[in-house]
C-alpha positions as CSV (number, residue, x, y, z in Angstrom):
1,M,0.0,0.0,0.0
2,Q,1.3,3.4,-0.9
3,I,2.1,5.7,2.0
4,P,0.6,9.2,1.6
5,H,3.2,12.0,1.6
6,I,2.8,15.5,3.0
7,R,3.7,17.0,-0.4
8,H,0.6,15.2,-2.0
9,K,-1.6,16.8,0.7
10,L,-0.1,20.2,0.0
11,D,-0.9,19.8,-3.7
12,I,-4.5,18.8,-2.9
13,Y,-5.1,21.8,-0.5
14,R,-3.1,24.4,-2.4
15,H,-6.4,26.3,-3.4
16,K,-7.4,26.4,0.2
17,V,-4.0,27.9,1.1
18,I,-4.6,30.7,-1.5
19,V,-8.0,31.4,0.0
20,L,-6.6,31.5,3.5
21,L,-3.9,33.9,2.4
22,V,-6.5,36.3,1.0
23,L,-8.7,36.1,4.1
24,L,-5.6,36.8,6.3
25,V,-4.9,40.0,4.3
26,L,-8.5,41.1,4.5
27,A,-8.4,40.6,8.3
28,L,-5.4,42.9,8.7
29,P,-6.1,46.1,10.7
30,T,-6.6,49.2,8.6
31,H,-5.2,52.7,9.4
32,A,-5.2,56.1,7.9
33,Q,-2.7,56.2,5.0
34,N,-0.7,59.2,6.4
35,N,-0.7,58.1,10.0
36,P,2.4,59.4,11.7
37,T,3.0,56.0,13.2
38,D,3.3,54.3,9.8
39,N,6.7,52.8,9.1
40,L,8.6,53.9,6.0
41,P,5.9,56.4,4.9
42,D,7.5,57.3,1.6
43,Y,9.0,53.9,0.8
44,D,6.9,53.4,-2.4
45,D,8.0,56.8,-3.9
46,H,11.5,55.6,-4.4
47,K,12.3,54.5,-8.0
48,L,14.5,51.6,-7.1
49,H,14.6,49.0,-4.4
50,Y,16.8,46.0,-3.7
51,G,16.3,42.9,-1.6
52,F,16.5,39.1,-1.4
53,L,14.0,36.2,-1.3
54,I,13.7,32.6,-0.2
55,G,11.2,30.2,-1.7
56,L,9.9,26.7,-1.0
57,H,8.2,25.0,-4.0
58,S,6.4,21.9,-5.0
59,S,6.8,20.8,-8.6
60,K,5.6,18.1,-11.0
61,Y,5.3,17.2,-14.6
62,R,2.1,17.1,-16.6
63,V,2.0,14.4,-19.3
64,Q,0.1,14.0,-22.5
65,Y,0.2,10.6,-24.2
66,D,1.1,10.1,-27.9
67,D,-1.1,8.1,-30.2
68,I,1.5,5.4,-30.3
69,Y,0.7,4.7,-26.7
70,A,-2.5,2.9,-27.7
71,T,-0.7,0.6,-30.2
72,P,0.4,-3.0,-29.5
73,Q,4.0,-1.7,-29.3
74,F,3.2,-0.3,-25.8
75,D,0.5,-2.8,-24.7
76,T,2.6,-3.7,-21.7
77,L,2.8,-0.1,-20.5
78,H,0.0,0.6,-18.0
79,S,0.6,4.3,-17.2
80,V,3.1,7.1,-16.8
81,I,2.6,8.9,-13.4
82,P,4.4,12.2,-12.5
83,G,5.5,12.6,-9.0
84,N,5.1,15.7,-6.8
85,L,8.4,16.7,-5.2
86,G,9.7,19.7,-3.3
87,G,12.7,22.0,-3.4
88,F,13.8,25.5,-2.6
89,K,15.0,28.8,-4.2
90,L,17.3,31.6,-3.3
91,G,17.5,34.9,-5.2
92,F,17.6,38.7,-5.3
93,V,14.9,41.3,-5.8
94,I,15.3,44.3,-8.1
95,N,12.2,46.5,-8.0
96,F,11.5,49.4,-10.3
97,H,8.7,51.8,-9.4
98,L,6.7,52.6,-12.6
99,L,3.3,54.2,-11.5
100,D,1.4,54.8,-8.3
101,Y,0.3,51.2,-8.0
102,L,2.5,49.4,-10.5
103,D,6.1,48.1,-10.2
104,F,8.3,46.0,-12.5
105,R,10.3,43.3,-10.7
106,V,13.4,41.4,-11.9
107,L,14.1,38.4,-9.6
108,P,17.3,36.4,-10.6
109,M,17.5,33.2,-8.5
110,V,18.9,29.8,-8.3
111,A,16.4,26.9,-7.8
112,F,17.0,23.4,-6.7
113,Y,14.5,21.0,-8.3
114,E,13.7,17.3,-8.0
115,S,11.2,15.8,-10.5
116,D,10.3,12.3,-11.5
117,L,8.2,10.1,-13.7
118,T,7.1,6.5,-12.8
119,Y,6.4,4.0,-15.6
120,R,4.1,1.2,-14.5
121,Y,3.7,-1.9,-16.5
122,T,1.1,-4.6,-16.7
123,N,3.5,-7.2,-15.4
124,L,3.6,-5.1,-12.1
125,T,7.2,-3.9,-12.8
126,V,7.9,-0.2,-12.1
127,Q,10.6,2.1,-13.5
128,R,11.1,5.4,-11.8
129,H,13.1,8.3,-13.4
130,V,14.2,10.9,-10.8
131,K,16.2,13.9,-11.9
132,D,17.9,16.5,-9.6
133,A,18.8,19.8,-11.3
134,T,20.0,23.2,-10.4
135,I,18.1,25.8,-12.4
136,V,18.8,29.5,-13.0
137,E,15.5,31.4,-13.2
138,I,15.0,35.1,-14.1
139,P,11.3,36.0,-13.5
140,L,10.2,39.3,-15.2
141,L,7.0,40.4,-13.4
142,L,4.6,43.2,-13.1
143,K,3.3,43.9,-9.5
144,Y,0.0,45.7,-9.1
145,K,-0.5,47.0,-5.6
146,S,-3.5,48.0,-3.6
147,Q,-3.7,51.3,-1.7
148,R,-1.6,51.1,1.4
149,R,-3.5,50.7,4.7
150,G,-1.2,51.6,7.6
151,N,1.7,49.2,7.4
152,Y,0.0,46.7,5.1
153,A,-0.8,46.4,1.4
154,M,-2.0,43.6,-0.8
155,Y,-0.8,43.0,-4.3
156,M,-1.1,40.7,-7.4
157,I,1.8,39.7,-9.5
158,G,2.3,38.1,-12.9
159,G,4.7,37.8,-15.9
160,I,7.1,35.4,-17.6
161,K,10.0,33.3,-16.2
162,P,12.8,32.1,-18.5
163,S,14.9,29.3,-16.9
164,F,18.0,27.4,-17.8
165,E,19.5,24.3,-16.4
166,A,22.9,25.0,-14.8
167,V,23.7,21.6,-13.3
168,G,21.9,18.3,-13.8
169,R,22.8,15.1,-12.1
170,G,20.7,12.8,-14.2
171,E,18.5,9.9,-13.3
172,K,19.0,7.8,-10.2
173,E,19.1,4.4,-11.9
174,D,21.5,2.1,-13.5
175,S,20.3,2.1,-17.1
176,S,21.7,3.2,-20.5
177,D,18.3,4.5,-21.5
178,K,16.9,7.6,-19.9
179,L,14.2,10.2,-20.3
180,D,15.6,12.8,-22.8
181,L,14.5,16.3,-21.8
182,K,15.4,19.9,-22.8
183,K,17.6,22.1,-20.7
184,S,15.5,25.3,-20.8
185,Q,12.0,26.4,-20.2
186,I,9.8,29.5,-20.3
187,S,6.8,29.8,-18.0
188,I,3.9,32.1,-17.2
189,E,3.7,33.1,-13.5
190,I,0.8,34.5,-11.5
191,G,0.5,35.0,-7.8
192,A,-0.6,37.2,-4.9
193,G,0.8,38.4,-1.6
194,F,1.0,41.3,0.8
195,D,3.6,43.8,1.9
196,M,4.3,44.5,5.6
197,Y,6.3,47.7,6.4
198,F,8.7,47.6,9.3
199,Q,11.0,50.4,10.5
200,L,14.0,49.5,8.4
201,F,12.7,47.0,5.8
202,K,9.6,45.6,4.0
203,F,8.6,42.0,4.5
204,S,6.5,40.3,1.8
205,P,5.0,36.7,1.9
206,E,3.8,35.6,-1.5
207,I,2.4,32.5,-3.2
208,R,2.9,32.1,-6.9
209,Y,1.9,29.5,-9.6
210,S,4.1,28.7,-12.6
211,Y,2.9,27.1,-15.8
212,G,5.6,25.9,-18.3
213,L,4.8,26.7,-22.0
214,K,7.5,24.6,-23.7
215,N,7.3,20.9,-24.4
216,M,10.2,19.5,-22.4
217,L,10.5,16.3,-24.5
218,E,13.6,16.5,-26.7
219,E,12.7,16.5,-30.4
220,G,14.0,13.6,-32.4
221,S,14.9,11.6,-29.3
222,T,15.3,7.8,-29.7
223,S,14.7,7.1,-26.0
224,Q,12.1,4.4,-25.4
225,F,10.8,6.5,-22.5
226,N,10.1,9.5,-24.7
227,A,8.2,7.5,-27.3
228,P,4.8,7.0,-25.5
229,L,4.6,10.7,-24.6
230,K,3.5,13.5,-26.8
231,K,4.0,16.5,-24.4
232,L,5.6,17.0,-21.1
233,T,5.2,20.4,-19.3
234,T,6.3,21.7,-15.9
235,H,4.1,23.0,-13.1
236,N,5.0,24.3,-9.7
237,I,3.6,26.3,-6.9
238,T,6.0,28.3,-4.7
239,L,5.7,30.1,-1.3
240,Y,8.1,33.1,-1.2
241,I,9.2,35.4,1.5
242,S,11.2,38.5,0.5
243,F,12.9,41.3,2.4
244,E,13.4,44.7,0.8
245,G,15.0,47.9,2.0
246,G,18.1,50.0,1.6
247,P,20.2,53.0,2.7
248,S,18.2,55.3,0.5
249,T,15.1,54.6,2.4
250,I,16.7,54.9,5.8
251,S,18.6,58.0,5.0
252,G,15.5,59.6,3.6
253,S,13.6,58.8,6.7
254,Q,16.3,60.2,8.9
255,G,16.5,63.4,6.8
256,R,12.8,64.0,7.3
257,R,13.0,63.4,11.1
258,S,15.9,65.8,11.4
259,K,14.0,68.5,9.5
260,S,10.9,68.0,11.7
261,K,13.0,68.3,14.9
262,S,14.7,71.5,13.7
263,G,11.3,73.1,12.9
264,G,12.0,73.8,9.3
265,P,14.4,76.2,7.6
266,R,16.1,78.9,9.8
267,R,15.0,82.5,9.5
268,N,17.5,85.4,9.5
269,K,17.3,87.3,12.8
270,K,16.8,91.1,12.7
271,V,19.6,93.1,14.3
272,K,18.9,96.5,16.0
273,I,21.4,99.2,15.2
């Protein structure tokens, strides 16, 4: 009997996680926008911000069978089942302020993936292809923000993500035949999250879904494991946390504080003669 894995449960309940995130944001306390107790009041007016991010993802393949799968050539192949495996990502944040509620974000990162396909046969034999790979990803995203409420703001995000395999360690099996896959992908990404403003930085939890556009099967491959498949695409869901801030924000806040303490510009005193 197959033992249920926690990753499978996360995949089943991922829609509930998104709904819970939205409800959590709506439950956040609201304050006046220009409240003097707000942290980093002019943070979003700066044209450029930097930061870093950490992500935990769950990824899997989605398969589409070829017509040859129904022929007698593959009558012993029962099914091809994609696994749902986890990994993590590390990267940087480069945020460009475009309009009042719109930012453009470049997020270069390194991601560590593990993905697999299990081939089940009618004679009860099983062949599992597991691949570990280090992927360089460069998401190019537009971030649409809500009006800030105190130290909180919700946002939606979306765009494209080119990715390239930097290091691949192949399949964990002793076989000369292997699943022959491409080394690059381009994906569409959509997600949502919220910004939390602290005194020296901004903290942003975010959940994002990625849908691969390219067929990952290598064209013209002679692999017997590629033959029954027509299309193989990548899908993953990632929970990110990012930290953004910088000297420009801190120095700007300090400058405004010093001006408020001094009471504004000095006036020339009148001297009696």
